[in-house]
C-alpha positions, 0 to 999 in steps of 0.5 A: 465452508471456507471464507473467500480470500480477500484481495489486498485492495479490499483492506486498509493499511497503516504506513510503517516506513518509507525507505528510498523507493519503497513504502512498507505498510501493515494490514489493519485487520490481518497484520500482513506487511507489504513492501510497495516499490515505487513505479515512478522513481522520478517522483520519490516517496517521502515521509512527509507524504506517507508519515508512519501511522497514516491510514491508506487504501491501495487501488488496483491499477488493472481497474483504472482507465488506460491513458 
């Protein structure tokens, strides 16, 4: 029987790099590399906030309460 696919929000990631408005992360378990584009360019991403190697978890914006 095939194992159900996991969502990107069910995993942990390590920061690989911050490049301008992009955050590159690698899945701890699956090794998949994701590039996340900052939806708020007026609030830049910084290497101080996301240093390489930092462990992060992604949250699903569709499950957040609306403003």
